[in-house]
N, C-alpha and C positions, 0 to 999 in steps of 0.2 A: 554040850552047850550049857553054859552056865545060866542057872535060873536066878532071874531078878525077883527080890522080895518086893512086898508092897510098898514099903518106905521109899527104896529106890525108883520105884515106877513114878510114885507121885512126884518125886524130885525132878526127874527127867520131864514130865509133862509140864511141869513148872517153868523149867528152863526154856522149853519150846515156846510156852506162850510169852515169857518174857521177850525172846528173840523176835516173834512176830509183831510184838508190841513196839520195839525199837525200830523195825524195818518200817512199819506204818507210820510212826511219828517222823521218821527220817524223811519220808517221801512227802509228807504233809509240808515239812519245813522248806524243802527244796522247790515245791510248787508254788509256794506263796499263796496268800489269800485272794488274790483278784484274777490269776490267770493260771491257766493249766501249763505246765512246762513244756516246750516245744522239743521235740526231739532234735538232737543235733544234726543238722543237714550235711550230708556228705557233700563231696566237690559237686558242685551244681553241673548239671549236664549241659554242654553247649548247645545254646537254643538254634533251631533252624534258622539259618539266615532268611531274613523276610523277602518275599518276593519284591523286586524293584516295583514301585507304583508305576502305572501307566502314566506316560507325561500327560499332563493335564491338558485338555482342549483349550487351545488359545481362545480367549474370548473374542468374539467377533468386535472388531474396531466399531467403537461407538460412532453412530452417525453425527458427522457435524452438525452442530446445532444451527438452525436458521438464524441468521442475524437478528437479534432482538433489538428493539427500539431502544437506543440509548438513553440516558438521563438527559442529554442535551435536549432542548426543547426543538421542536419543527422551526425553522425561520418563519418569520412573519409571511403573510399571504402566501403560504406554500402548503403542501400536502406530501406524503411520503409514500414511496412505492417499496413494498417488499417482495423479493423474489423467493419463491418456493421451489424446490427441486421436485416435489410430487411424485417421488418413488423412494421406497426405503432402501434400495439398493444403488441409487445414484450418490455420487460423492462430489465433495467440493462445496466451496461457501461463496456468497455474492454479498457485497455491501448494498445497503438501500440507496434509493435515489430520492432527493427532495426536488420537487418541481414546483415552478410558480402557477398559482391558480389562474393567471392572466399571462399567458404564454405568448407575450407581445414580440418578443426576440425569437422565437421558435428554437427554445433550448431544450424543451421536454423530451430528450431523447432516452430510449431505455438502454441499460448497459449491456454490453455484449455477454453473452452466457459463458459461464465459467464451471457450469455443472457437467459431470461426465458419468454416462450410464452403459456398462459394456453391452454390447449388441444391439445397442438402440441410438438412432439418429434424433437429436434435438431439431425440431422444426419450428418453434416458436412459443408463444407464450398465450394463456387464456386467463379469463377472470374467475372461472370456476376449476376446481380439481378433476371434475369429471368430463370435461371438455376434451374432445381428441382432434379438435380443429383448432388451429393457431389462429387468434384474433389479432396478435401483434408477431411481426418477424424480430429477429435479433436486430437490436439497434435500431429500430424504427421510432419514428416521432410518436409520442403517447399523446393522445387526443382526446381522452376523457375530459368531459367537462365537470369538474369536481370545483364548486364555487365555495365550499366552505374550507377555510384554513385550518390545519391541525389536524385533519383526517388522515387515515392510512387506508391504502388500497394493497391487496396481495395478488400477485400474479403467480400463475402456476406454470411450471414447465410442460410442453406437450412432448411427448415422445412418440417414435415410430419404430417398430421392431425392425431390425435389419439384420445384417450379416457381417462376420468377421472372416478375411480369408488371409491366411500366411502366405505369402508369395514365394515359393519354392523355384519356380520355373525360371531358366535363365540363369547363367553363370557370372554375369557382371551386372553391375547396377543399372547401366543404360538397356541391358536386355530384359531386367525386370521392369523398367518403365515402360518399355514397348509392349510387354505382356499384359500390363494393365491397361495400356490404351487400347489394345485389341479386344479386352475382355471385360472392361468395366461395366459395372451394373449400378444402379441408383441405390441408394440407401445400404451403401456397403462399405466397410472399412478394409483397406488393404495393408497389411504389415510387412515391411521390409527391414531385415537385419543385415547390417553390413559390419565387416571388421577389416576393411583394407582401404587404401587411398584410391581416389578415382579423379579423372579428369574429364568430365562430361561435356563440356560446351554449354549450349543452351537447350534446357529442357521444358517443353511446353505442356503445362498440365490442362488440358482441355478435352472433355468428353461428350462433345456434341450436346444432346438434349437430356443426358444423364444428369441427376441432382443428387445431392448429399452424398458425393464420393469423398472419402477421407483417405489419405495415405499417410501412414504412420511410419516414417523413417527413424530407425533406432540403431545407434552406434553402440556396438559391444567390444569388449575388450579394451585395448589402448586407443589413443586419440586416432581417429579416421579423418585425415585431410580430403576435403573435397573442393575442387575448383569447378565452379559451373555457375550458370545464371538460370534461375528459375522464374517461369512466367505462370503465375496462378490465376486461372481463369474462373469465370462465374460458375457456381455450384460445386467447387472444389475446395476441400480444407487440407492444408499440408501441415503435419505436426514434426517439428525436428525434436529429437529427443536423445539424450545419452551423449557419449563421448564422439561428437562430431563438429569439426571446425571446417567452415564455408570461407572461401575466399574468391575473389575476382578483381585484378588488379584494375581494369579499366572501365568497369560498368556497374551499374546497381546490381546487387547480387541477387535480390529478390524483388520482382515486380509484382504487386498484388493487383491484378487487374479485374476486380470483381469477385476474387475468391477470398479466402481467409488462410491467416498464418497463425500458428501456435508454437511459441518458443518454450522449451522446457529446459530443465537443468541439464548442465553438461555441454548445451550448443554453444557454439561461439561464430559470431559474424565479423568477419576481421579484414583488413586490407583490401577494401573495396569501397564503393560509394554508398554502401549501406543499403537499406531497406525503403521501397519507393511504394506508397499506397496511392492508387487511382481506383475509387469506388469499391473499396473492400474492407477488411479488418485485420488487424495483428493484435493478438494477445500474448502478453509476455508474462509466463508464469515462471521464468528463470531464465538461466543463460546469461549471455554476454554480448554486447554489441560495442566493439572497441577498435582503436586504430584504423578508422576509415577516414578518407578525405574525400572532399567534394566542394562545389561552389556554395551551395546551400543544404542544409540539412543532412549532413553526412552519416548520421547514425540513423535516424527515421525521418523520412519525408512524407507527409500526409497532405496529399493534394486534395483528396476527397475521400472520406471514410472515417473509420474509428481505430484509435490506438488505445489499449487498455493495458496497463502495466501493474501487475500485481506483486511482482518480484523481478529480480534480475538485476543487471548493471549496464550502464551506458556510460562509457568512459573512454578518454583519451582520443576523442574525436576531433577533426580540424576542419572548420569551414572556412574559405576564403572569404565569404561574406557573412551570411545570418545562419545561425542555427547549428552550432557544433554537434549539440547531442540531438535535438528534435526541432523540427520545422513545420509549422501549420499554416495553411491557407485559410480562404474564408469558409470553406465547405468542410474544414477538417474538425474532429473531435479528439480530444485526449483526455482519458481519465486515468490518474495516477492514485492507485490504492497503496501502492508499496514499491521496494525497490530503490536503486539509486542512480542517480545522474550527476556525474562529477568529472572533474578536470578535462572538461572540454572547452574548446577555444573557437570564438567567432563572435559576432555580434549577436547578442543573446547566446552565450556560450552554452548554457544549459537547455533553453528552449527559446525559440523565436516564433512570436505568433505574429503573421501578416494577415490576421483575421482568426476565424474559427473560435472555439470554445475550448478551454482548459479548466478541468475541475480536479483539484488536489485534495484527496481524502487522506493521504498518508505518503510515506516515503520521504526521501531526502534529496534536495538539490543543493549541492555544495562544490566549493573549490573550482568553480568555472570561472573563466576569463572572458569578460565582455557582459557581464552581468548573468545572475542565475536565471531571471526570467526577462526577456525583452518584448515589449508589445508595440506594434505598429498598428493595432487595430485589436478587434475581437473582445471576448469576455472571458476574464479569469476570476474564478471563485475557489477560495482557499478554506476548506472546512477542518483541514489537519495537515500533519507532516510539517517539515522544516526546510527552510531556505537559508543558508548560512555560508559564511566564510568564502562568498564569491567577490570578486574584484570587478568594478563596474556597476556596483549596486545590487541589491537583493532583487528587487523587482523595478524595472525600467519601463515607464509608459510614455509612448510618442503617440498615444491614441489608445482607443479603447478604454475599458472600464474594468476595475479591480475590486472585488468585494471579499474582505476578509472576516470570516466566521470563526475561525479557529486556526490552531498551528502557531509556529514561531518563525520570526524573522529576525536573525542575529548575527554579529560579527561579520556584517558586509562593510565593505569600503567603496566609498565613490571618490572619484578624482577631482569632482567639483561639488556641485549642490547634490544634497540627497545621498545618504548612506543605505538606509533600510529600503525605502521606497520613493520614487521619483515619479512624478507626472501629473496626469490631467485629473481624472475621476476616480476617487478612492473612498470607499464606504467601508469603516471599521466597526463590526458588530461584535467581536470577540477576537481572542488571540494575544500574542505578545509580539511587541517589536522592541529589542533591547540590545545593547552592545555595539550599534553600528557606528561608523566614522564617516564623516564627510569633511572633505578638504576645502568645501565651501559652506554654504548654509543648510539647515536641516539634516542634523545628525540622524534622526530617526526617519522623518517624512518631510519631504519637499514637494508641496503642491502649486501649480500655476493654474489650475482649475478648480474643482470643488473636492473638498474633504468634509465626510460626514462621519462623525465618531460617536457611536451610540454605546460601546462597551470596549473592554479590552484594556491593554496596559503598553504604555510607551514609557520606557525608562532606560537609564545608564547609557544613553547615546551621546556622541561627541561631535560637536561642529567646530569650524574655524572662525565662523562668522555667525549672524543671527539666527536663533532658533536651535538650542541644543536637541530639544526633543522635536519640534515641529517647526517649519517656516512655510508661511502662506504668502505667494507672491502678490503685489497690491492688486491685481486685477482677477484674484480668485475669490473663492468663498470658503468659509470655514463654519461648521455648526457642531459644537460638542454638547450632547446631552448626557453622556454617561462615561464611564471608563475613568482611567487615571492617566495623567501625564506628569511626571515627577518634576519637580523644581529643586532650587537651592536649599530648601529646607528638608530635604529628603537624603536618606543614606545612599539610595541609588538614584541620585538626581542625574537628569540630563544636564549637560553642560556644555558651555562653550569656552575654549581655550585656544590660545596662540599656539605656534609651532614649538614653542619651548615649554609649553605645558602650563603657563600662566593663565589663571581664570580671568576672563574678559567680563567686566560687569556691565549692566545695562544692555544686555544683547537677548534678552528673552531666553533664560535657560530652559523653561518649559516650551513657550510658544512665542513666536515672533511673526508679526505681520510687516513684512517689507513694502513700504510704500514710497520708497525711493527717496529723495532729497527732501520731500515735503510731507511726509506721514510715517507713523510706525505705531503699533500696538504691541504691548509685551506683557507677558506673564511670567514672573521670575520664579514664583514659588509654585508649590505642586497645585495641580488642578485635579481634585478628586471626582469621585462619581457626583456628588452634588454641586460641583462648580461649573455651571453651564457657561459656555463661550460662544460667541458668534461674531462674524465678521463677513461683510459682503459689500461687493463694489456695484452701484447702479450704474449701468451703462447709458440709461435715458437722461440722467443729469450729472454725471460723472461725479458723484458723491460717494462716500464710504458711510456705513452704518454698521454699529457694533453694540452689543448688548453684553451683560454677564459680568463674571468676577476677574476682569483684566485688572493687573497691577497697576499699569500706567496706560 
């Protein structure tokens, strides 16, 4: 082995030191001054597939809020009743009721319950949430002596725990009804599901002293056609739900004789004399009543009882006389919160009132022949909804009283006097009457009795003779203290035109009082909210009295 001298040894050490220094400097330059150098990563390992997350638990449907008091004020001399379902597991909503503090006309009837609670029976209303005894039954007259207008009172639903039974006995629908007849118990709901057509004849739903018996008939699969006549007696509720089409060519399909009927989506009542109510209730939450024929009221005929329409359709029904869609007598009540009544024919194609009460909170009555609503008596209160495109006028009164608090009456036509409203006693507290056409006088309103206008709008109506907006017959009375009736100086003027579309002057484009050949009063320009107008005929001395902003 060759021996290294001291000089060589020193040189080798020097080289080693230089090499170490170069390596150190190189590492420092590559690392940078602010961060350490990351080791180059190799190919990333495929991450484990994440476990599929559990389907999130669907949130429970929020409870429908109780109808809150709307911004519209409570009508004068009235109070408001709010309905509370009184159970967190109950569903459904109900509109409030406005009642007069002086119920001179016996109109303060509670609405029919529309709340639902599984395995419970609704037995009535109480004034406190803790009460287990009903103080008022469904639809009963409300007799609380509330003497202060503008107040509200809440009624709470009273529930009784019952049972639900799915009927599996019997191979045919008739056999299932027979099983219920033999086994019915109070406070029990029986569910029958069908997926076939049946011809049943007449079915009498009566269970003696048993009460709160509910039969829920559900159509599943494709449309199930049932030819039958149902008689619903006291203490029984029949619910028709799903793909069910009922017909009976020569009779009323359903006779409500003290019991209750509820129509749901999918149900059709057709090719019969419709539904007859005598001391009972019908609630329409959906479904259709169509293509029925009868002498009177071939959609729904209410002799005594209550009809509540929340949704659904009544159409293409034809009455030989009155009430193509709905017919009311003196002991009947009809509450319309929604739904549609259209393309029906008869005197009062949409609705004929031979008395009774009709409250319209919503919904539509349109395209009927023989007027939208025809009155031979009774009381009609319109709080909302629309009446439009009817022939024979929107509202025709040959008796009774009509109060309009809201809603719209438009695009109706009258073959003679009155396009929107025709008749005797009319009070307008709000709403709008527009775009109606009369082939005589009074394009918007024609009154031979008393017309009181406190608010609302009458505009864009057309007449062939006096009163594009309003015409008052000479023995009538008119008192306007608010609202607007447009005239010739407004872009949406009421107007009087001849058959060729030529404007006829001096005919009261806004308001015309027809005094025959001896007298007339006219308002040609717009009568705004501050323009009061009054006219009255005094029968004692056969003289006319008028005040206000008349033009002539």
